[in-house]
N, C-alpha and C positions, 0 to 999 in steps of 0.2 A: 260266360260272363264277359261283359264289355270291359274295356280298359280305359284308363285315364289318358291314353295317348292317341285318341282320335277315333276309335271304333264306335260304331253306332249303337246306341242304347234303345231298346224298345220302350214303349210307354209304360208297360207293366213293370219292366225292370226298373225304370226310373222311379216309379211310385213306391215300389218295394224298398229300393235303396234309400229314398228320402225318409220313409217310415223308420228304417233301422238307424239312420243318422239321428233323426229326432229322438228315437227311443234311447240311443246311447247317451246323448248329451242330457236329455231330460232325466233319464234314469240315474246317471251319475250325480246330477244336481239334487234330485229329490232324496237320494240315499245320503248324500252329504248333509242336506238340511235335516233329515231325520236323526242322524247320528251326532250332528254338531253339538247340541246341548248336553249330550252325555259324554262328550270327549274326555272330560276331566274326572269322571265318576267311576267308581268300581261297580260291579254288577249288583252288589248289595245296596249301594247308594242309589242306583237306578231303581231298584225295586222299592226302596223306602220312599222314593219320590213319586213313583208312578204305579205302584201296586205290585202284587206278587208275580204277575206275568211280565212285568217290566214295561219298557217303552213300546207302545203299540200305535202311537199316533204322533203327528207333528206336535212339537211343543215350542215354547217361547225361547228364542235365542236372539241376542242383539236387539231386543226390544219388540219383537213380533214373531209370529209363527212362520216357518218356512224359509228362514234366512240361510244362506249358503256360507261356506268358509273359503279359505284360500285355495282349497282343492278345485272347486268349481271355477274360481277366478282364473287359475292357471290353465285349466282345461280349455276354457274359452279362448285364451291367448294361444294355446296350441293350435286350435282350429284356425284362428286368424293367421298364424304363421304359415300353416300349410297352404291356405289359399294364396297368400302372398308369394310363397315359393312357386306355386303353379303359374301364377301370373308372370313372375320374373323369368320363368323358363324360356319365354319368347326372346329374351334379351341375350341368351347364351351365357349369362352370368348366373349359373344355377348351382347353388350349394345349400340344400335344404337345412342342414344343421345350423348354418349361419342365419338363415331366415327365421328359424325357430328361436335362435338366441336373441335376435332383434325383437321378436315378439315378446319374449320373456323380459327383456329390458323395458319394454313398454309397460308390462305388468308391474315391474319394480317401481316405475315412476308413479303408478297409482298408489303405492304404499308410502310414498314420501311427499307427494305434491298435494296441495289443497284441492285441486281440480284440474280438468284438462286444459292444455294450452291450445286455444283455438287457432293460433297462428301457425301451428305445426301441421300443415296439411298432409305431410308425408306419414303422419302417424295413422291415418285411416280412421274409419268411423268407430271401431270398437274402443279405441283409446279415448274417444270423446264421450263415452257413456259415463255420466257423472256418478251413477250408483255404484260403479266399481271402485271409486276412490274412497275406500274405507279399509282399514286393517282388520282382517279376520284371522287372527292368530297365525300369521306366517311364521314358520320355524326358522331357527338360526341358520341351518344349512341353505335354505332358500335365500335369505337375505344376504348371506355371504356369497353364495354362488352367483347371484345376479347383482351384487353390490358394486361392481365395476364393469368396464367394457371388455375385460379379458374373458374369452370363452374357454371353458374347460373342455378338454378332449379326452379320448380314451388313453392317449399317450401321457397327457398331463391333466388329469381330472381335477375338478374342484372337490374339496372335502373327501380325500381318498379313504377315510375310515368310515364314512357315513353309510349306514345300511337302512335308514328309515324309509317309510312308505310314500313320501311325498312325490318322488319322481314317478313312481308307478301310477299314482292317482291322477297325474296329468297326461297319461300316455294312451288313454283309450282312442283319441282321435287318430293316432297313427294307424290303428287297426282298420280305420274306415277308408284307407287307400286300397280299395278292393282291386284296382287294376295293377297293383304292384305284386311282384313275387313275394311270397312269405319271408324269405330270407332277407330281402331288402327292407321289409317292414321291421323285422327284428333289428337290423343294423341301424336304421334311422332312430328307432326308439332308444336303443342302447347309447348311441352317440349323444342324443339330446339329454338323456338322464345323467350322463357323466358331467354335464354342466353344473350339477349341484350335488350329485350322489356318486362319489368316485369309487366306492367299494363294489366289487363284482356282484355281491348280493343285491345291492341297490340298483345297479344298471341292468343286470341280467333279468331281474324280476320285471323291470319295465319292458324289456324286450319280449319276455314270455307273455306278459299280459297283453301287449299290443297285438301279438300274432294270434292269441286266443280270440280277441275281439275281431280280428281280421277273418278268422274262420267263420265266426258267427255271422258277420256281415255278409259273407258269401253264401250263407244258407247251410253251413255245416252244423252238426250236433256239437254240444258243449264238450262231451267226452272226446269226440273226434278232434276238436280243436285243441284240446289239452294234449292229446297224443302227438299231434303235429308239433306243438310247442316243445314237448320233451325231445323229439327227434332233432329239432333245430338247436336246442340248447346243448345237446350232447357233444357237439364239436367245439364248444367254447370253453376256454380255460376258466376255472372257478365256478362251473355250473352246478356242482354237486349239491350244495345246500338248497338251491332253487328247485332243482329236479327232484330232490328228496321230498321237499315240501309239497310239490304237486302230486307226487305219488301218494303221499299221506292223505291228501285231500280226496283222491280217487278211492283209496282204501277205506276211508272213514264213511263213505256212502253206504258201505256194506256192513257197518257195525251197529245196526240198530236204529232206533228212532232218533231224529235230529234233536240236539240239546245244546244249551249254552255251554255245558262242560266240554262238548266236542269242539265247539267253536274256539273256546279258550285254549284247548290243547293245541289246536292248529295255529292259532295266533301267536302263541309263545310269548316272547318278550317284545312283540310289536314291531319287529323288523319287516322289511319289504317282502321277504319270502313267506313269512307267516301270514301277513295280511293277504297276500295273493292266494295262498292255500285256503284261508278261511272264506274268501270271496267265492272261489271256485266251488267249495263245498256248499255254501249257502245257496248259490245259484243252481246247483245240481239237485239239492234236496228240498228246496222251497216248493210248497204246494202251489203257490202263485207268487207274483212279484211282491205283494205286501208281506207274505209270510217269509220269503227269502230275505227281504230287507230287515224285517224285525229281528230275525234270527242273527243277522250280521251285526246289528248295532247294540244288542243287549249283551255286552261283555265289558271287561275291565280294561281292555286295550283301546287303541285309537278308533273310536266308534265312527267318526266322520269318514275316515279313510276307508274303513270296512264297508260302510254304506255306499260310498261313492263307487268303489270297485265293483261291489255286487250289483248295484243299480245299472252301471254301464253294461255289464255282461248280460243282465236280464233284458235290458232295452235293446241291445244289439240282437239278441236271440229272438225276441218276440215282437219287436216294433213298438211304436209309441202308444198304440191303443191298449196294450196290456198293462200300462202303468196306472196306478190308482188315481182316478180323475180328481177326487177331492184333494189329494195332496198336490197334484200338478196345479190345481186352481189357486193354491196359496203360495206357490213357489216364487221366491224372490227372483226378479230378473227374467221371468218366463218370456216376455216378448223379445228380449235380447237373445236369449238362448234359441228360440224358434227362428228368429231372423238369421242368426249365424248358421244354424243347422241347414236352413233352406239355401243359403248362399253357398255353403260347402257342397251340398248335393248338386246344385246347379253348376258350380265350377267343375266338379268331377265328371259330370255327365254331358255338359254342354260348353265346356271351356273354349273350344275353338270358335264358337259363335260369339263369345264375349271378347276374345282377344286372339287374333290369329291373322294369317296371311290375307284373309278377305276383309279385314278391318277390325276395329275395336269399338267397344261401347264406352264412351267417355265416363258415364256414370259409374260403371264398374271399376274403372281404373282410378276414379276419385275415391271409391270405397276401399280399394286394395291397391295403393300406389306401388309402382315398381321400384 
């Protein structure tokens, strides 16, 4: 496997990687869009509204079908922050958690401002996308965590009691750093999750999820990627609830036909470890992407987060062409998601040609200012 540090990628490798990046981001977004309208409903209410089999298709949320929530918004800003971190690497002032924090503060501005400030060229292109300037149920831990300039760290995390799934749901892009060693992927995801979710369950779930995506993006099996995550978790204090949840997900696969009851059992009270377990289970047992996503969202817990987590796993595993095309066609923000995915893939595979000792591309640095 080529690396992000200058090794040469073959054309087939580049195409496969781009498909997995697109699959991850589109999968997360379409799962988010599928589950979003059911987020506040119990399973019984979902069935009352959509029939005895539950939610099987996109439905209206925020005025139209296919709308995303804050999970997708933040995932896109995670990608933006990672690209900006790679570009800043040339300057020698390289600290990815800080670059991600700046990206998340740009997301926070979309939640309070009427629209983009065109005078702020340093914000880059994503922060000028007007469709992102809308509130899609951001939770209190997110608004508090990114409510000021202070960055939470593992030593002094924001919201130290928070175990919710929001930090996990924005962490799939860290797994797309395929040239990084797995333990570094875990560390970056954990540090960035602590900016809003300071409980070990919250930030270790994010680290485990990121390294599972990392394995899939490198062509490993889902079961193998989960086993690697378990091995990397084992050395971290407070890992037991997250490790136990992943073990339960693997065990549930062998306990009969997939069912909403099994998903509900794994989800538990909707904390990060339960949503991670449910997503892994749904991705493992789903007959195809559509089945896995429907299994994930038809539950009384956080359906949007469950859909987003499951969709990113399936997209990283199978690539973009495995995603339901009718759903992708209706997905809010699809052009932006694809543009950002392709920029990320180009940066990771051809970064030295865009900014390096031989020169830089002014258009690229305008999109992703240092």
